[in-house]
A tleap script that builds the chain and sets N, CA, C and O, in Angstrom:
source leaprc.protein.ff14SB
mol = sequence {
  NMET ASP LYS GLU ILE THR LYS GLU TYR THR
  LYS GLU ASP LEU THR ILE VAL TRP LYS PRO
  ASN LYS CYS ILE HIE SER GLY VAL CYS VAL
  GLU LYS LEU PRO GLU VAL TYR LYS PRO LYS
  GLU LYS PRO TRP ILE THR PRO GLU ASN ALA
  ASN ILE SER ASP LEU GLN SER GLN ILE LYS
  THR CYS PRO SER GLY ALA LEU SER TYR TYR
  MET LYS GLY GLU GLU ASP THR GLN GLU GLY
  ASN THR ASP GLU GLN TYR THR GLU ILE LYS
  ILE LEU ALA ASN GLY PRO PHE ARG ILE LEU
  GLY LYS VAL LYS ILE GLU THR ALA SER GLY
  GLU THR ILE HIE LYS ASP GLY PRO MET SER
  PHE CYS ARG CYS GLY ALA SER GLU ASN LYS
  PRO PHE CYS ASP GLY ALA HIE ARG LYS ILE
  ALA PHE LYS CGLY
}
set mol.1.N position { 111.947 101.259 78.050 }
set mol.1.CA position { 111.052 102.243 78.786 }
set mol.1.C position { 110.195 101.113 79.772 }
set mol.1.O position { 109.605 100.149 79.285 }
set mol.2.N position { 110.227 101.333 80.857 }
set mol.2.CA position { 109.451 100.842 82.127 }
set mol.2.C position { 108.022 100.884 81.694 }
set mol.2.O position { 107.587 101.856 81.078 }
set mol.3.N position { 107.253 99.817 82.012 }
set mol.3.CA position { 106.123 100.450 81.785 }
set mol.3.C position { 105.205 100.850 82.981 }
set mol.3.O position { 105.032 100.025 83.878 }
set mol.4.N position { 104.487 102.318 83.054 }
set mol.4.CA position { 104.214 103.284 84.281 }
set mol.4.C position { 103.137 102.246 85.027 }
set mol.4.O position { 102.170 101.696 84.500 }
set mol.5.N position { 103.537 102.156 86.244 }
set mol.5.CA position { 102.884 101.130 87.476 }
set mol.5.C position { 101.596 101.914 87.626 }
set mol.5.O position { 101.675 103.142 87.595 }
set mol.6.N position { 100.197 101.222 87.816 }
set mol.6.CA position { 99.192 102.174 87.566 }
set mol.6.C position { 98.224 101.097 88.704 }
set mol.6.O position { 98.233 99.868 88.636 }
set mol.7.N position { 97.365 101.981 89.796 }
set mol.7.CA position { 96.978 100.886 90.917 }
set mol.7.C position { 95.538 101.295 91.177 }
set mol.7.O position { 95.337 102.356 91.768 }
set mol.8.N position { 94.616 100.610 90.820 }
set mol.8.CA position { 93.107 100.944 90.790 }
set mol.8.C position { 92.581 100.657 92.106 }
set mol.8.O position { 93.119 99.809 92.818 }
set mol.9.N position { 91.213 101.533 92.601 }
set mol.9.CA position { 90.484 101.188 93.631 }
set mol.9.C position { 88.973 101.386 93.449 }
set mol.9.O position { 88.696 102.399 92.808 }
set mol.10.N position { 88.215 100.848 93.755 }
set mol.10.CA position { 86.950 100.827 93.053 }
set mol.10.C position { 85.885 101.109 94.716 }
set mol.10.O position { 86.004 100.770 95.893 }
set mol.11.N position { 85.003 101.815 93.990 }
set mol.11.CA position { 84.451 102.166 95.242 }
set mol.11.C position { 82.261 102.519 94.386 }
set mol.11.O position { 81.930 103.580 93.856 }
set mol.12.N position { 81.546 101.595 94.519 }
set mol.12.CA position { 80.695 101.631 93.503 }
set mol.12.C position { 80.772 101.782 92.133 }
set mol.12.O position { 81.162 100.751 91.585 }
set mol.13.N position { 80.432 103.120 91.043 }
set mol.13.CA position { 80.990 103.469 90.070 }
set mol.13.C position { 81.941 103.772 89.530 }
set mol.13.O position { 82.099 103.819 88.310 }
set mol.14.N position { 83.072 104.137 90.747 }
set mol.14.CA position { 83.890 104.992 90.788 }
set mol.14.C position { 85.340 104.460 90.894 }
set mol.14.O position { 85.777 104.029 91.961 }
set mol.15.N position { 86.045 104.500 89.801 }
set mol.15.CA position { 87.568 103.535 90.319 }
set mol.15.C position { 88.420 104.976 90.246 }
set mol.15.O position { 88.374 105.744 89.285 }
set mol.16.N position { 89.186 105.175 91.428 }
set mol.16.CA position { 90.201 105.563 91.833 }
set mol.16.C position { 91.518 105.144 90.681 }
set mol.16.O position { 91.673 103.959 90.386 }
set mol.17.N position { 92.340 106.120 90.137 }
set mol.17.CA position { 93.328 105.442 89.433 }
set mol.17.C position { 94.463 106.355 90.475 }
set mol.17.O position { 94.216 107.405 91.069 }
set mol.18.N position { 95.587 105.677 90.468 }
set mol.18.CA position { 96.563 105.725 91.272 }
set mol.18.C position { 97.862 105.605 90.196 }
set mol.18.O position { 97.948 104.715 89.350 }
set mol.19.N position { 98.761 106.577 90.377 }
set mol.19.CA position { 100.329 106.399 89.509 }
set mol.19.C position { 101.320 106.743 90.057 }
set mol.19.O position { 101.957 107.768 89.815 }
set mol.20.N position { 101.629 105.684 91.092 }
set mol.20.CA position { 102.682 106.127 91.977 }
set mol.20.C position { 104.508 107.204 91.253 }
set mol.20.O position { 105.087 108.205 91.676 }
set mol.21.N position { 104.676 106.598 90.488 }
set mol.21.CA position { 105.427 107.378 89.428 }
set mol.21.C position { 105.453 108.521 89.417 }
set mol.21.O position { 106.477 109.183 89.254 }
set mol.22.N position { 104.113 109.052 89.621 }
set mol.22.CA position { 103.809 110.715 89.347 }
set mol.22.C position { 103.626 111.444 90.618 }
set mol.22.O position { 103.612 112.668 90.749 }
set mol.23.N position { 103.467 110.424 91.667 }
set mol.23.CA position { 103.088 111.496 93.011 }
set mol.23.C position { 104.355 112.247 93.396 }
set mol.23.O position { 105.418 111.686 93.131 }
set mol.24.N position { 104.390 113.536 94.034 }
set mol.24.CA position { 105.407 114.026 94.032 }
set mol.24.C position { 105.282 114.224 95.709 }
set mol.24.O position { 106.243 114.700 96.314 }
set mol.25.N position { 104.105 113.853 96.396 }
set mol.25.CA position { 104.325 113.504 98.061 }
set mol.25.C position { 103.859 114.632 98.784 }
set mol.25.O position { 104.219 114.912 99.928 }
set mol.26.N position { 103.024 115.295 98.074 }
set mol.26.CA position { 102.279 116.706 98.698 }
set mol.26.C position { 101.443 116.368 99.951 }
set mol.26.O position { 101.174 117.194 100.823 }
set mol.27.N position { 101.064 115.097 99.958 }
set mol.27.CA position { 99.627 115.025 100.962 }
set mol.27.C position { 98.599 116.054 101.314 }
set mol.27.O position { 98.009 116.427 102.328 }
set mol.28.N position { 98.642 116.388 99.886 }
set mol.28.CA position { 96.887 116.775 99.842 }
set mol.28.C position { 95.895 115.769 99.886 }
set mol.28.O position { 94.831 115.966 100.474 }
set mol.29.N position { 96.119 114.858 99.394 }
set mol.29.CA position { 95.187 113.658 99.647 }
set mol.29.C position { 95.010 113.498 101.162 }
set mol.29.O position { 93.975 113.915 101.680 }
set mol.30.N position { 96.001 112.895 101.926 }
set mol.30.CA position { 96.087 112.851 103.146 }
set mol.30.C position { 95.138 113.523 104.039 }
set mol.30.O position { 94.231 113.103 104.758 }
set mol.31.N position { 95.733 115.001 103.720 }
set mol.31.CA position { 94.853 116.610 104.700 }
set mol.31.C position { 93.605 115.876 103.972 }
set mol.31.O position { 92.860 115.079 104.542 }
set mol.32.N position { 93.538 116.130 103.114 }
set mol.32.CA position { 91.661 116.441 102.670 }
set mol.32.C position { 91.005 115.148 103.188 }
set mol.32.O position { 89.918 115.286 103.748 }
set mol.33.N position { 91.375 114.263 103.109 }
set mol.33.CA position { 90.278 112.864 103.244 }
set mol.33.C position { 91.368 111.588 103.955 }
set mol.33.O position { 91.703 110.547 103.389 }
set mol.34.N position { 91.773 112.045 105.347 }
set mol.34.CA position { 92.409 111.067 105.998 }
set mol.34.C position { 92.100 109.734 106.543 }
set mol.34.O position { 92.848 108.950 107.127 }
set mol.35.N position { 90.687 109.614 106.199 }
set mol.35.CA position { 89.836 108.255 106.485 }
set mol.35.C position { 90.006 107.322 105.129 }
set mol.35.O position { 89.451 106.225 105.068 }
set mol.36.N position { 90.843 107.856 104.007 }
set mol.36.CA position { 90.712 107.157 102.566 }
set mol.36.C position { 92.107 107.006 102.375 }
set mol.36.O position { 92.621 105.930 102.070 }
set mol.37.N position { 92.856 108.273 102.584 }
set mol.37.CA position { 94.075 107.759 102.547 }
set mol.37.C position { 95.492 107.671 103.560 }
set mol.37.O position { 95.983 108.636 104.145 }
set mol.38.N position { 95.829 106.729 103.585 }
set mol.38.CA position { 96.656 106.308 104.828 }
set mol.38.C position { 97.947 105.766 104.368 }
set mol.38.O position { 98.099 104.550 104.248 }
set mol.39.N position { 98.803 106.537 104.127 }
set mol.39.CA position { 100.267 106.056 103.566 }
set mol.39.C position { 100.982 104.891 104.306 }
set mol.39.O position { 101.731 104.122 103.703 }
set mol.40.N position { 100.647 104.760 106.032 }
set mol.40.CA position { 101.044 103.503 106.318 }
set mol.40.C position { 101.049 101.873 106.390 }
set mol.40.O position { 101.717 100.971 106.895 }
set mol.41.N position { 99.668 102.085 105.418 }
set mol.41.CA position { 98.718 100.806 105.369 }
set mol.41.C position { 98.592 100.334 104.265 }
set mol.41.O position { 98.835 101.074 103.311 }
set mol.42.N position { 98.187 99.001 104.029 }
set mol.42.CA position { 98.103 98.612 102.648 }
set mol.42.C position { 97.022 97.902 102.514 }
set mol.42.O position { 97.159 96.913 103.235 }
set mol.43.N position { 95.458 97.860 101.676 }
set mol.43.CA position { 96.181 98.952 100.767 }
set mol.43.C position { 96.001 100.651 101.352 }
set mol.43.O position { 94.976 100.854 102.002 }
set mol.44.N position { 96.916 101.801 101.150 }
set mol.44.CA position { 96.559 102.671 101.407 }
set mol.44.C position { 95.613 103.409 100.724 }
set mol.44.O position { 95.570 104.576 101.113 }
set mol.45.N position { 94.615 103.052 99.580 }
set mol.45.CA position { 93.522 104.268 99.521 }
set mol.45.C position { 92.680 103.094 99.532 }
set mol.45.O position { 92.740 102.028 98.918 }
set mol.46.N position { 91.673 103.684 100.606 }
set mol.46.CA position { 89.715 102.746 101.478 }
set mol.46.C position { 88.972 103.749 100.752 }
set mol.46.O position { 88.568 104.722 101.390 }
set mol.47.N position { 88.709 103.656 99.418 }
set mol.47.CA position { 87.244 104.614 98.985 }
set mol.47.C position { 86.136 104.021 99.397 }
set mol.47.O position { 85.205 104.273 98.631 }
set mol.48.N position { 85.782 103.200 100.467 }
set mol.48.CA position { 84.748 103.029 100.998 }
set mol.48.C position { 84.540 103.583 102.222 }
set mol.48.O position { 83.692 103.249 103.049 }
set mol.49.N position { 85.705 104.820 102.332 }
set mol.49.CA position { 85.722 105.462 103.909 }
set mol.49.C position { 85.168 106.768 103.477 }
set mol.49.O position { 85.042 107.489 104.467 }
set mol.50.N position { 84.777 107.371 102.353 }
set mol.50.CA position { 84.055 108.490 101.680 }
set mol.50.C position { 83.222 108.382 100.632 }
set mol.50.O position { 83.322 107.506 99.773 }
set mol.51.N position { 81.968 109.677 100.670 }
set mol.51.CA position { 81.426 109.182 99.277 }
set mol.51.C position { 81.814 109.774 98.074 }
set mol.51.O position { 82.748 110.571 98.162 }
set mol.52.N position { 81.308 109.573 96.930 }
set mol.52.CA position { 82.026 109.496 96.248 }
set mol.52.C position { 81.837 111.112 95.204 }
set mol.52.O position { 82.253 111.326 94.065 }
set mol.53.N position { 81.158 111.908 96.018 }
set mol.53.CA position { 81.421 113.611 95.676 }
set mol.53.C position { 82.821 113.752 96.238 }
set mol.53.O position { 83.776 114.160 95.576 }
set mol.54.N position { 82.876 113.360 97.591 }
set mol.54.CA position { 83.926 113.913 98.451 }
set mol.54.C position { 84.995 113.339 97.848 }
set mol.54.O position { 85.986 114.028 98.090 }
set mol.55.N position { 85.316 112.202 97.034 }
set mol.55.CA position { 86.422 111.651 96.590 }
set mol.55.C position { 86.751 112.066 95.302 }
set mol.55.O position { 87.957 112.157 95.075 }
set mol.56.N position { 85.733 112.427 94.119 }
set mol.56.CA position { 85.666 113.434 93.698 }
set mol.56.C position { 86.811 114.811 93.332 }
set mol.56.O position { 87.823 115.044 92.670 }
set mol.57.N position { 85.707 115.581 94.409 }
set mol.57.CA position { 86.849 116.743 94.623 }
set mol.57.C position { 87.753 116.542 94.950 }
set mol.57.O position { 88.560 117.151 94.248 }
set mol.58.N position { 88.496 115.653 96.129 }
set mol.58.CA position { 89.921 115.623 96.239 }
set mol.58.C position { 90.793 115.385 95.123 }
set mol.58.O position { 91.878 115.936 94.938 }
set mol.59.N position { 90.376 114.735 94.571 }
set mol.59.CA position { 91.075 113.891 93.487 }
set mol.59.C position { 91.435 115.144 92.576 }
set mol.59.O position { 92.598 115.315 92.211 }
set mol.60.N position { 90.383 116.042 92.205 }
set mol.60.CA position { 90.704 116.860 91.329 }
set mol.60.C position { 91.756 117.984 91.833 }
set mol.60.O position { 92.303 118.789 91.079 }
set mol.61.N position { 91.931 117.912 93.106 }
set mol.61.CA position { 92.994 118.946 93.798 }
set mol.61.C position { 94.567 118.327 93.438 }
set mol.61.O position { 95.572 119.037 93.419 }
set mol.62.N position { 94.555 116.860 93.160 }
set mol.62.CA position { 95.717 116.346 93.533 }
set mol.62.C position { 96.783 117.010 92.222 }
set mol.62.O position { 96.774 116.719 91.026 }
set mol.63.N position { 97.636 117.959 92.944 }
set mol.63.CA position { 98.811 118.888 92.177 }
set mol.63.C position { 99.550 117.900 91.229 }
set mol.63.O position { 99.548 118.285 90.059 }
set mol.64.N position { 100.261 116.566 91.486 }
set mol.64.CA position { 100.503 116.408 90.366 }
set mol.64.C position { 99.847 115.317 89.390 }
set mol.64.O position { 100.535 114.857 88.478 }
set mol.65.N position { 98.254 114.817 89.610 }
set mol.65.CA position { 97.848 114.303 88.443 }
set mol.65.C position { 98.078 112.784 89.060 }
set mol.65.O position { 97.515 111.825 88.532 }
set mol.66.N position { 98.889 112.634 90.142 }
set mol.66.CA position { 99.286 110.868 90.123 }
set mol.66.C position { 97.422 110.114 90.508 }
set mol.66.O position { 97.042 108.963 90.294 }
set mol.67.N position { 96.833 110.977 90.951 }
set mol.67.CA position { 95.485 110.710 91.235 }
set mol.67.C position { 94.316 111.165 90.338 }
set mol.67.O position { 94.052 112.365 90.267 }
set mol.68.N position { 93.478 110.081 89.525 }
set mol.68.CA position { 92.520 110.432 88.692 }
set mol.68.C position { 91.439 109.417 88.944 }
set mol.68.O position { 91.730 108.319 89.417 }
set mol.69.N position { 90.587 109.642 88.737 }
set mol.69.CA position { 89.652 108.680 88.412 }
set mol.69.C position { 88.612 108.368 87.271 }
set mol.69.O position { 88.771 108.972 86.209 }
set mol.70.N position { 87.702 107.601 87.371 }
set mol.70.CA position { 86.874 107.193 86.264 }
set mol.70.C position { 85.489 106.742 86.778 }
set mol.70.O position { 85.380 105.955 87.718 }
set mol.71.N position { 84.307 107.339 86.044 }
set mol.71.CA position { 83.363 106.502 86.006 }
set mol.71.C position { 82.810 105.465 85.698 }
set mol.71.O position { 82.465 105.710 84.542 }
set mol.72.N position { 82.338 104.041 86.015 }
set mol.72.CA position { 82.016 103.432 85.492 }
set mol.72.C position { 81.459 103.703 84.027 }
set mol.72.O position { 80.860 104.751 83.785 }
set mol.73.N position { 81.686 102.668 82.996 }
set mol.73.CA position { 81.502 103.186 81.394 }
set mol.73.C position { 82.223 104.808 80.878 }
set mol.73.O position { 81.731 105.084 79.784 }
set mol.74.N position { 82.937 105.606 81.211 }
set mol.74.CA position { 83.754 106.712 81.380 }
set mol.74.C position { 84.937 106.284 80.698 }
set mol.74.O position { 85.164 105.153 80.268 }
set mol.75.N position { 85.758 107.420 80.632 }
set mol.75.CA position { 87.085 107.572 80.374 }
set mol.75.C position { 87.934 108.225 81.837 }
set mol.75.O position { 87.303 108.775 82.739 }
set mol.76.N position { 89.190 108.077 81.861 }
set mol.76.CA position { 90.119 108.339 82.908 }
set mol.76.C position { 89.727 110.323 83.008 }
set mol.76.O position { 90.081 111.240 82.266 }
set mol.77.N position { 88.978 110.312 84.111 }
set mol.77.CA position { 88.918 112.209 83.556 }
set mol.77.C position { 90.169 113.004 83.520 }
set mol.77.O position { 90.258 114.045 82.868 }
set mol.78.N position { 91.301 112.418 84.346 }
set mol.78.CA position { 92.577 113.121 83.522 }
set mol.78.C position { 93.429 112.610 82.407 }
set mol.78.O position { 94.624 112.901 82.356 }
set mol.79.N position { 92.907 111.933 81.601 }
set mol.79.CA position { 93.431 111.630 80.806 }
set mol.79.C position { 92.992 111.515 79.889 }
set mol.79.O position { 93.682 110.920 79.060 }
set mol.80.N position { 91.797 111.926 79.510 }
set mol.80.CA position { 91.013 112.212 78.374 }
set mol.80.C position { 90.925 113.488 77.601 }
set mol.80.O position { 90.135 113.725 76.687 }
set mol.81.N position { 92.108 114.504 78.233 }
set mol.81.CA position { 92.620 115.642 77.715 }
set mol.81.C position { 93.068 115.676 76.252 }
set mol.81.O position { 94.109 115.082 75.972 }
set mol.82.N position { 92.311 116.383 75.178 }
set mol.82.CA position { 92.847 117.094 74.025 }
set mol.82.C position { 94.046 117.765 73.953 }
set mol.82.O position { 94.151 118.322 75.045 }
set mol.83.N position { 94.949 118.010 73.325 }
set mol.83.CA position { 95.969 118.915 73.302 }
set mol.83.C position { 95.285 120.551 73.272 }
set mol.83.O position { 95.799 121.461 73.923 }
set mol.84.N position { 94.265 120.712 72.557 }
set mol.84.CA position { 93.446 121.691 72.884 }
set mol.84.C position { 92.559 122.451 74.087 }
set mol.84.O position { 91.755 123.377 74.188 }
set mol.85.N position { 93.146 121.576 74.833 }
set mol.85.CA position { 92.547 122.391 76.315 }
set mol.85.C position { 93.890 121.964 77.379 }
set mol.85.O position { 93.722 121.972 78.598 }
set mol.86.N position { 94.853 121.698 76.930 }
set mol.86.CA position { 96.112 121.909 77.809 }
set mol.86.C position { 96.704 123.128 77.535 }
set mol.86.O position { 96.934 123.527 76.394 }
set mol.87.N position { 97.043 123.936 78.898 }
set mol.87.CA position { 98.050 124.652 79.023 }
set mol.87.C position { 99.056 124.604 78.921 }
set mol.87.O position { 99.588 123.635 79.463 }
set mol.88.N position { 100.047 125.695 78.103 }
set mol.88.CA position { 101.440 125.207 77.836 }
set mol.88.C position { 102.036 125.696 78.674 }
set mol.88.O position { 101.503 126.529 79.407 }
set mol.89.N position { 103.556 125.255 78.845 }
set mol.89.CA position { 104.139 125.674 80.239 }
set mol.89.C position { 105.625 125.360 79.545 }
set mol.89.O position { 106.111 124.258 79.292 }
set mol.90.N position { 106.183 126.676 79.324 }
set mol.90.CA position { 107.531 126.457 78.957 }
set mol.90.C position { 108.616 127.061 80.313 }
set mol.90.O position { 108.421 128.075 80.983 }
set mol.91.N position { 109.536 126.283 80.410 }
set mol.91.CA position { 110.565 126.163 81.236 }
set mol.91.C position { 111.414 127.066 80.844 }
set mol.91.O position { 111.703 126.454 79.816 }
set mol.92.N position { 112.398 128.482 80.752 }
set mol.92.CA position { 113.121 129.414 80.078 }
set mol.92.C position { 114.220 129.256 80.701 }
set mol.92.O position { 114.293 129.567 81.890 }
set mol.93.N position { 115.383 128.697 79.958 }
set mol.93.CA position { 116.835 128.851 80.937 }
set mol.93.C position { 116.874 129.784 81.447 }
set mol.93.O position { 116.493 130.738 80.769 }
set mol.94.N position { 117.320 130.079 82.845 }
set mol.94.CA position { 117.932 130.554 83.567 }
set mol.94.C position { 116.803 132.111 83.935 }
set mol.94.O position { 117.047 133.286 84.207 }
set mol.95.N position { 115.518 131.284 83.749 }
set mol.95.CA position { 114.660 132.574 83.638 }
set mol.95.C position { 113.093 132.172 84.208 }
set mol.95.O position { 113.093 131.259 85.034 }
set mol.96.N position { 112.323 132.509 84.006 }
set mol.96.CA position { 110.425 131.794 84.658 }
set mol.96.C position { 110.184 130.662 83.533 }
set mol.96.O position { 110.745 130.311 82.495 }
set mol.97.N position { 109.034 130.268 84.298 }
set mol.97.CA position { 108.049 129.463 83.840 }
set mol.97.C position { 107.535 130.274 83.362 }
set mol.97.O position { 107.037 131.260 83.905 }
set mol.98.N position { 107.579 129.846 81.606 }
set mol.98.CA position { 106.501 131.070 80.695 }
set mol.98.C position { 105.022 129.996 80.085 }
set mol.98.O position { 104.940 128.996 79.372 }
set mol.99.N position { 104.051 130.845 80.807 }
set mol.99.CA position { 102.470 130.111 80.532 }
set mol.99.C position { 101.790 130.672 79.839 }
set mol.99.O position { 101.471 131.857 79.935 }
set mol.100.N position { 101.297 129.523 78.627 }
set mol.100.CA position { 100.476 130.233 77.359 }
set mol.100.C position { 99.062 128.895 77.231 }
set mol.100.O position { 98.957 127.718 76.885 }
set mol.101.N position { 98.005 130.229 77.863 }
set mol.101.CA position { 96.534 129.589 77.710 }
set mol.101.C position { 95.861 130.492 79.183 }
set mol.101.O position { 96.374 131.436 79.783 }
set mol.102.N position { 94.322 129.660 79.494 }
set mol.102.CA position { 93.900 130.423 80.095 }
set mol.102.C position { 94.457 129.665 81.834 }
set mol.102.O position { 95.032 128.612 81.558 }
set mol.103.N position { 94.454 129.808 82.883 }
set mol.103.CA position { 94.743 129.563 84.535 }
set mol.103.C position { 93.919 130.208 85.127 }
set mol.103.O position { 93.482 131.308 84.788 }
set mol.104.N position { 93.576 129.464 86.242 }
set mol.104.CA position { 93.016 130.172 87.583 }
set mol.104.C position { 93.553 129.574 88.482 }
set mol.104.O position { 93.686 128.381 88.752 }
set mol.105.N position { 94.119 131.286 89.321 }
set mol.105.CA position { 95.003 130.764 90.011 }
set mol.105.C position { 94.878 131.196 91.145 }
set mol.105.O position { 94.692 132.411 91.218 }
set mol.106.N position { 94.948 130.087 92.975 }
set mol.106.CA position { 94.621 130.172 93.856 }
set mol.106.C position { 96.036 130.824 94.264 }
set mol.106.O position { 97.124 130.547 93.760 }
set mol.107.N position { 95.758 131.829 95.373 }
set mol.107.CA position { 97.315 132.474 96.210 }
set mol.107.C position { 96.938 131.718 97.513 }
set mol.107.O position { 95.940 131.121 97.918 }
set mol.108.N position { 98.308 132.037 98.044 }
set mol.108.CA position { 98.207 131.645 99.470 }
set mol.108.C position { 97.463 132.177 100.071 }
set mol.108.O position { 96.967 131.488 100.963 }
set mol.109.N position { 97.046 133.384 99.982 }
set mol.109.CA position { 96.168 134.083 101.088 }
set mol.109.C position { 94.670 133.954 100.238 }
set mol.109.O position { 93.880 134.776 100.701 }
set mol.110.N position { 94.079 133.148 99.130 }
set mol.110.CA position { 93.006 132.827 99.090 }
set mol.110.C position { 92.671 133.551 98.042 }
set mol.110.O position { 91.524 133.373 97.631 }
set mol.111.N position { 93.429 134.430 97.404 }
set mol.111.CA position { 92.724 135.553 96.775 }
set mol.111.C position { 92.826 134.473 95.063 }
set mol.111.O position { 93.837 133.901 94.656 }
set mol.112.N position { 91.797 134.490 94.554 }
set mol.112.CA position { 91.738 133.662 92.670 }
set mol.112.C position { 91.783 134.869 92.006 }
set mol.112.O position { 91.178 135.918 92.228 }
set mol.113.N position { 92.582 134.571 91.163 }
set mol.113.CA position { 93.475 135.387 90.218 }
set mol.113.C position { 93.380 134.376 88.558 }
set mol.113.O position { 94.169 133.471 88.287 }
set mol.114.N position { 92.133 134.873 87.572 }
set mol.114.CA position { 91.848 134.279 86.037 }
set mol.114.C position { 92.812 135.408 85.393 }
set mol.114.O position { 92.857 136.619 85.613 }
set mol.115.N position { 93.593 134.559 84.487 }
set mol.115.CA position { 94.328 134.819 83.378 }
set mol.115.C position { 94.331 133.817 81.991 }
set mol.115.O position { 94.143 132.607 81.871 }
set mol.116.N position { 94.655 134.969 80.935 }
set mol.116.CA position { 94.647 133.918 79.820 }
set mol.116.C position { 95.480 134.679 78.685 }
set mol.116.O position { 95.214 135.826 78.325 }
set mol.117.N position { 96.301 134.068 78.275 }
set mol.117.CA position { 97.402 134.552 77.701 }
set mol.117.C position { 98.863 134.368 78.419 }
set mol.117.O position { 99.190 133.702 79.402 }
set mol.118.N position { 99.539 135.133 77.632 }
set mol.118.CA position { 100.735 134.734 77.703 }
set mol.118.C position { 101.115 135.204 79.257 }
set mol.118.O position { 100.873 136.365 79.586 }
set mol.119.N position { 101.600 134.452 80.022 }
set mol.119.CA position { 102.022 135.010 81.760 }
set mol.119.C position { 103.588 134.318 81.860 }
set mol.119.O position { 103.909 133.176 81.532 }
set mol.120.N position { 104.461 135.417 82.436 }
set mol.120.CA position { 105.157 134.503 83.400 }
set mol.120.C position { 105.099 134.100 84.729 }
set mol.120.O position { 104.643 134.900 85.545 }
set mol.121.N position { 105.557 132.777 85.172 }
set mol.121.CA position { 105.897 132.938 87.127 }
set mol.121.C position { 106.952 132.614 87.205 }
set mol.121.O position { 107.622 131.781 86.596 }
set mol.122.N position { 107.221 133.544 88.291 }
set mol.122.CA position { 108.585 132.942 89.146 }
set mol.122.C position { 109.085 131.677 89.518 }
set mol.122.O position { 108.456 130.897 90.233 }
set mol.123.N position { 110.542 131.390 88.906 }
set mol.123.CA position { 110.935 130.023 89.262 }
set mol.123.C position { 112.268 130.736 90.166 }
set mol.123.O position { 112.632 130.141 91.180 }
set mol.124.N position { 112.906 131.901 89.796 }
set mol.124.CA position { 114.259 132.370 91.453 }
set mol.124.C position { 113.425 132.206 92.307 }
set mol.124.O position { 113.602 131.079 92.770 }
set mol.125.N position { 112.359 132.841 92.927 }
set mol.125.CA position { 112.117 133.717 94.519 }
set mol.125.C position { 112.427 134.750 94.656 }
set mol.125.O position { 111.845 135.227 95.630 }
set mol.126.N position { 113.101 135.456 94.170 }
set mol.126.CA position { 113.257 136.705 94.305 }
set mol.126.C position { 112.377 137.837 93.884 }
set mol.126.O position { 112.563 139.008 94.213 }
set mol.127.N position { 111.197 137.302 92.970 }
set mol.127.CA position { 110.143 138.290 92.633 }
set mol.127.C position { 110.061 138.984 93.697 }
set mol.127.O position { 110.512 138.737 94.815 }
set mol.128.N position { 109.335 140.068 93.238 }
set mol.128.CA position { 108.729 141.015 94.439 }
set mol.128.C position { 106.916 141.189 93.681 }
set mol.128.O position { 105.994 141.846 94.165 }
set mol.129.N position { 106.906 140.713 92.948 }
set mol.129.CA position { 105.322 140.251 92.171 }
set mol.129.C position { 104.623 138.784 92.419 }
set mol.129.O position { 103.408 138.644 92.281 }
set mol.130.N position { 105.393 137.823 92.754 }
set mol.130.CA position { 104.964 136.529 93.311 }
set mol.130.C position { 103.627 136.421 93.176 }
set mol.130.O position { 102.862 137.097 93.863 }
set mol.131.N position { 103.187 135.495 92.208 }
set mol.131.CA position { 103.852 134.495 91.887 }
set mol.131.C position { 104.703 134.792 90.463 }
set mol.131.O position { 105.642 134.160 89.979 }
set mol.132.N position { 104.065 135.905 90.019 }
set mol.132.CA position { 104.554 136.285 88.860 }
set mol.132.C position { 106.217 136.656 88.809 }
set mol.132.O position { 106.979 136.805 89.764 }
set mol.133.N position { 106.516 136.755 87.291 }
set mol.133.CA position { 107.892 137.257 87.444 }
set mol.133.C position { 108.160 138.892 87.062 }
set mol.133.O position { 107.387 139.540 86.355 }
set mol.134.N position { 109.175 139.333 87.555 }
set mol.134.CA position { 109.574 140.813 87.509 }
set mol.134.C position { 110.697 140.991 87.049 }
set mol.134.O position { 111.187 142.120 87.090 }
set mol.135.N position { 111.335 140.004 86.540 }
set mol.135.CA position { 112.879 140.393 86.016 }
set mol.135.C position { 113.916 140.023 86.931 }
set mol.135.O position { 115.085 140.174 86.578 }
set mol.136.N position { 113.585 139.461 88.302 }
set mol.136.CA position { 114.780 139.693 88.803 }
set mol.136.C position { 115.795 138.553 89.430 }
set mol.136.O position { 116.664 138.506 90.301 }
set mol.137.N position { 115.045 137.466 88.274 }
set mol.137.CA position { 116.002 136.382 87.907 }
set mol.137.C position { 117.332 137.369 87.163 }
set mol.137.O position { 118.495 137.034 87.391 }
set mol.138.N position { 117.117 138.240 86.529 }
set mol.138.CA position { 118.519 138.303 86.024 }
set mol.138.C position { 119.946 139.412 87.047 }
set mol.138.O position { 121.150 139.665 87.097 }
set mol.139.N position { 118.576 139.709 87.689 }
set mol.139.CA position { 119.715 140.304 88.985 }
set mol.139.C position { 120.134 139.640 89.674 }
set mol.139.O position { 121.344 139.862 89.620 }
set mol.140.N position { 119.959 138.907 90.351 }
set mol.140.CA position { 120.478 137.575 90.969 }
set mol.140.C position { 121.482 136.803 90.108 }
set mol.140.O position { 122.519 136.499 90.697 }
set mol.141.N position { 121.396 136.505 89.092 }
set mol.141.CA position { 122.231 135.657 87.710 }
set mol.141.C position { 121.318 134.659 88.169 }
set mol.141.O position { 121.974 133.650 88.429 }
set mol.142.N position { 119.780 134.438 88.443 }
set mol.142.CA position { 119.481 132.881 88.591 }
set mol.142.C position { 120.054 131.990 87.333 }
set mol.142.O position { 120.064 132.358 86.158 }
set mol.143.N position { 120.635 130.449 87.963 }
set mol.143.CA position { 120.924 129.199 87.091 }
set mol.143.C position { 119.903 128.718 86.913 }
set mol.143.O position { 119.335 128.931 87.984 }
set mol.144.N position { 119.110 128.105 86.191 }
set mol.144.CA position { 118.594 127.346 86.253 }
set mol.144.C position { 117.554 126.252 85.006 }
set mol.144.O position { 116.950 125.259 85.411 }
savepdb mol mol.pdb
quit
């Protein structure tokens, strides 16, 4: 198995950890802090161009977990979770994502939904109740 590539960029007591193999290239980092994240330059992450609080806030929004950080003397903030802290996601054959645990959902319209317990998210795109599954995958014979 290949060793995972990890790059670190430090500003004062903050170290940004970037794992390029996890990156889905959503552009959230570039959009939120374009003065820090410059994909066409090397190094592409320049933490000295923002304050530590802004860097921490932005890193927490990374959708893939490719970006994380730690403060001097602490562990990586996204790597230190225990199993009890994880929300479980199961991908059902030819069906939805099944979610077990607490989640906070922010919709495209800005609405925030808090859910605790089992729920299913649409994976086929046909649900009339997005982001939740309404069983439409059966009607359209979704395979995946």
